[in-house]
C-alpha positions in Angstrom: -73.4 78.1 -53.7 -74.0 76.2 -57.0 -70.9 75.8 -59.1 -70.8 74.9 -62.8 -70.4 71.2 -63.5 -66.9 71.6 -65.1 -64.1 74.1 -64.7 -60.7 74.4 -66.4 -57.6 75.3 -64.4 -54.2 76.3 -65.8 -51.2 77.8 -64.1 -47.6 78.5 -64.3 -45.1 77.4 -61.6 -45.9 80.4 -59.4 -49.6 79.5 -59.5 -49.1 75.8 -59.1 -49.7 75.5 -55.4 -52.8 77.7 -55.4 -54.1 75.8 -58.4 -53.7 72.5 -56.5 -55.6 73.9 -53.5 -58.4 75.3 -55.7 -58.6 72.0 -57.5 -59.2 70.1 -54.2 -61.7 72.7 -53.1 -63.7 72.5 -56.4 -63.6 68.7 -56.5 -65.0 68.7 -52.9 -67.8 70.9 -54.3 -68.6 68.2 -56.9 -66.9 70.0 -59.9 -65.2 68.1 -62.7 -61.8 69.8 -62.9 -59.9 69.8 -66.2 -56.3 70.5 -65.2 -54.2 71.9 -68.1 -51.0 72.3 -66.1 -48.5 73.1 -64.8 -48.0 69.9 -63.0 -45.2 71.0 -60.6 -43.6 74.1 -59.2 -40.7 73.7 -61.6 -40.2 76.8 -63.7 -42.1 76.8 -67.0 -43.0 79.1 -69.7 -46.7 79.6 -69.2 -48.1 80.8 -72.6 -48.6 77.3 -74.0 -50.2 76.1 -70.8 -52.6 79.0 -70.7 -53.5 78.5 -74.4 -54.2 74.8 -73.7 -56.5 75.9 -70.9 -58.3 78.3 -73.2 -58.7 75.6 -75.7 -60.4 73.4 -73.0 -62.7 76.3 -72.0 -63.8 76.7 -75.6 -64.1 72.9 -76.2 -66.1 72.2 -73.1 -68.0 75.5 -72.9 -67.2 75.9 -69.3 -65.5 78.6 -67.2 -61.7 78.6 -66.6 -59.3 79.9 -64.0 -55.7 80.8 -64.8 -53.1 81.4 -62.2 -49.6 82.9 -62.1 -47.5 85.0 -59.8 -49.4 88.2 -60.5 -51.9 86.8 -62.9 -51.2 89.6 -65.4 -49.3 87.6 -68.0 -51.7 84.7 -67.9 -54.7 87.1 -68.5 -52.8 88.7 -71.4 -52.2 85.3 -73.1 -55.7 84.2 -72.5 -57.2 87.4 -74.0 -55.3 86.7 -77.2 -57.4 83.6 -77.8 -60.6 84.3 -79.8 -63.7 83.6 -77.7 -61.9 84.1 -74.4 -62.7 87.0 -72.1 -60.3 86.7 -69.1 -60.4 89.2 -66.2 -57.7 89.7 -63.6 -59.6 89.4 -60.3 -58.2 90.7 -57.0 -61.3 91.7 -55.0 -64.9 90.6 -54.6 -66.0 93.5 -56.8 -63.6 92.7 -59.6 -64.8 89.1 -59.6 -68.4 90.0 -59.6 -68.1 92.7 -62.3 -66.1 90.4 -64.5 -69.1 88.2 -64.8 -72.0 90.6 -64.4 -70.8 93.3 -66.8 -68.2 91.6 -69.0 -69.5 88.0 -69.3 -65.9 86.8 -68.6 -65.4 83.1 -69.2 -62.1 83.0 -67.5 -60.6 84.6 -64.4 -57.0 85.2 -63.7 -55.6 85.1 -60.1 -52.2 86.3 -58.8 -51.0 83.6 -56.4 -48.4 86.0 -55.0 -50.9 88.9 -54.7 -53.8 87.4 -52.8 -54.1 84.8 -49.9 -55.8 81.5 -50.3 -59.0 82.4 -48.4 -59.5 85.4 -50.7 -58.8 83.3 -53.8 -61.5 80.8 -52.8 -63.9 83.7 -52.2 -63.2 85.2 -55.6 -63.6 81.8 -57.3 -67.0 81.4 -55.6 -68.2 84.9 -56.6 -66.9 84.5 -60.2 -68.5 81.0 -60.7 -71.9 81.9 -59.2 -72.4 85.4 -60.7 -74.5 85.6 -63.8 -74.2 88.0 -66.8 -76.6 90.9 -66.5 -76.9 91.3 -70.2 -78.9 94.4 -71.2 -76.6 97.4 -71.9 -73.6 95.2 -71.5 -74.4 92.8 -74.3 -73.3 95.3 -77.0 -70.0 95.9 -75.2 -69.3 92.2 -75.0 -70.0 91.8 -78.7 -67.7 94.8 -79.4 -65.0 93.0 -77.5 -65.4 89.9 -79.6 -65.3 91.9 -82.8 -62.0 93.5 -81.7 -60.2 90.2 -81.6 -58.6 89.5 -85.0 
């Protein structure tokens, strides 16, 4: 599996432990990890952390992974940032389609919804699947135009 050179991670307190495990996994795979927080399991309000992670994805032109308890709120915040297409992934097929059909540049994971082995599998699929283009290109462009 060939991962991108750099990946951004951002999480709230509920996603902190899984973020730390994924960070170690990605570093072992030779990835430069940009950690946008949270930096402990102490309760935090996640929107600012997720926006910081989105900014890093746009700055570095690399994929990102956001994590929370369910991953829903994190995906919602990320998708408010122009240029970000964040998909909530919970199965191999959702991770694959997020990239292949939607050209997602961020994935969101629910640390309380999936186990660690599945999280690593989804990250691997997301980071190694390419965008199919073709009929999907117009739809992705339409998504970009919808953001104000």
